[in-house]
Structures are given as C-alpha cells and as structure tokens.
C-alpha positions in Angstrom: 11.7 29.1 54.5 9.3 30.6 57.0 8.8 34.3 57.2 9.5 36.5 60.2 6.4 38.5 59.7 3.3 36.8 61.1 0.2 36.8 58.8 -2.6 39.1 59.9 -6.2 38.0 60.6 -8.3 37.0 63.5 -6.6 33.6 63.9 -3.0 34.3 62.9 -1.5 33.9 66.3 -3.7 30.9 67.4 -1.9 27.5 67.7 -3.8 24.5 66.5 -6.8 23.8 68.9 -6.3 27.1 70.8 -9.4 29.3 71.5 -9.5 33.0 70.8 -9.9 33.7 74.4 -6.8 31.8 75.4 -4.9 33.9 72.8 -6.4 37.1 74.4 -5.3 36.0 77.8 -1.8 35.2 76.5 -1.5 38.8 75.0 -2.8 40.4 78.2 -0.2 38.3 80.2 2.6 39.4 77.9 1.5 43.0 78.2 1.6 42.8 82.1 5.2 41.4 81.9 6.3 44.0 79.4 8.6 46.8 80.5 7.6 50.5 79.6 10.3 50.6 76.9 8.8 47.2 75.4 5.5 48.8 75.4 6.7 52.0 73.7 8.5 50.0 71.1 5.4 47.8 70.4 3.2 50.9 70.1 5.6 52.6 67.7 5.7 49.4 65.6 1.8 49.1 65.9 1.6 52.8 64.6 3.8 51.9 61.6 2.0 48.7 60.4 -1.7 49.7 61.4 -2.1 53.3 62.1 -6.0 52.9 62.7 -5.5 50.3 65.3 -2.9 52.6 67.0 -5.3 55.5 66.9 -8.2 53.4 68.3 -6.0 52.1 71.1 -4.6 55.4 72.1 -8.0 57.1 72.0 -9.5 54.3 74.3 -6.7 54.7 76.7 -6.8 58.4 76.9 -10.5 58.3 77.6 -10.1 56.0 80.5 -7.2 58.0 81.9 -9.6 61.0 82.2 -12.2 58.9 84.1 -12.3 59.3 87.9 -14.5 56.8 89.7 -17.3 58.3 91.6 -17.1 61.7 89.9 -20.2 62.9 88.4 -19.2 64.6 85.3 -20.8 67.6 83.9 -22.7 67.2 80.5 -20.0 69.2 78.6 -17.3 67.0 80.2 -18.8 63.7 78.8 -17.3 61.9 76.1 -19.0 61.4 72.8 -20.6 57.9 72.2 -19.8 55.9 68.9 -23.3 55.1 67.2 -24.1 53.6 63.9 -25.0 56.3 61.2 -27.4 53.9 59.5 -29.6 52.7 62.4 -28.4 54.9 65.6 -27.5 51.9 67.7 -24.5 51.9 69.9 -21.3 50.4 68.4 -18.1 49.5 69.9 -14.7 47.6 69.4 -14.5 44.3 71.3 -10.9 43.1 71.2 -11.9 39.4 71.7 -13.9 39.7 68.4 -11.3 41.7 66.3 -10.5 45.3 65.6 -13.8 46.2 63.8 -16.9 48.2 65.0 -19.8 46.1 66.0 -23.4 46.8 67.2 -24.0 46.0 70.8 -26.8 46.2 73.4 -26.2 46.9 77.1 -24.2 49.4 79.1 -21.9 51.6 77.2 -19.5 52.5 80.1 -19.4 49.2 81.8 -17.0 46.4 80.5 -18.6 43.0 80.1 -22.2 44.0 80.2 -22.7 44.1 76.4 -24.3 41.8 74.0 -23.0 41.9 70.5 -25.6 41.5 67.6 -25.6 41.8 63.9 -28.6 44.0 62.5 -27.9 43.1 58.9 -25.5 45.8 57.8 -22.1 46.7 59.0 -21.4 49.5 61.6 -21.0 53.0 60.1 -19.4 54.9 62.9 -20.3 58.4 63.8 -20.0 60.2 67.3 -23.0 61.4 69.4 -22.0 64.3 71.4 -23.5 64.8 75.0 -27.0 66.3 74.8 -27.2 65.8 71.1 -30.3 64.1 69.6 -29.5 61.2 67.3 -32.6 62.0 65.3 -30.8 65.3 64.1 -28.1 63.4 62.3 
C-alpha cells in the first residue's frame, strides 16, 4: 500500500525522465493558480513539517516586500548579506538546487546573474551588516 506522504529529497516529486527545472516550473504554476486560502494552508503545513524552510521563505518574501524599485536606500536601511563564515564569500539559497546554502559569484540583488560554485567546504552562514568589514568577523 502506498503512503500518502511523499518522501523528501531533491527528486521526491520528479516523475521518471522529468528534469528538476520542469518540476520547479510545475510548482510555480501551481502556486500561481492557488487561492490565498490554499497558500495560507500550504505555508501552515510547511511550517509544521519544515520550520527552517518556512523561516527562510518568509524572510525572503518579507525582504522583497520592503524593496521599492528605483529607491536609493540609506546604508542603515540596507539588508544584511549572507556570507560564508569560513571564507567570506557570498552564499545564497537557489530553489532550483535545493534548500541548502551555496556559495555563488555574481550580483547579490539580481536574480539569475549568479554562478554557483563549490570551494571545497559547505557554506557556514553568517550575516554581514551594511558598512561592516568582513575581516572583523
């Protein structure tokens, strides 16, 4: 008998022969078609089964809601940047590659302009505040 709970993992929701990008597009399409009540229920469920992923998602959405295109933010209004504590490089979460922090090169504020790389150690996340020197950490 099959379980109603889908196993977790990067390829848990892929059908045989399906590419991860196709699965991401399907999730995006489902989200676009969902009602506000459906989204609230889904986030509540996510908060119960994976509180860390819930916090990551909610923090990312809150940061984007505060952005106003074309506004020049004062340094004290800028958001802190996630960096690797071990090497000082920028790190981020790229949903197409899973919910783990990864090192990247490129623009920190522009989607799609990043190159993920592996420096030989896992990302150890810390936050760099505006005007703070990474060498002081």
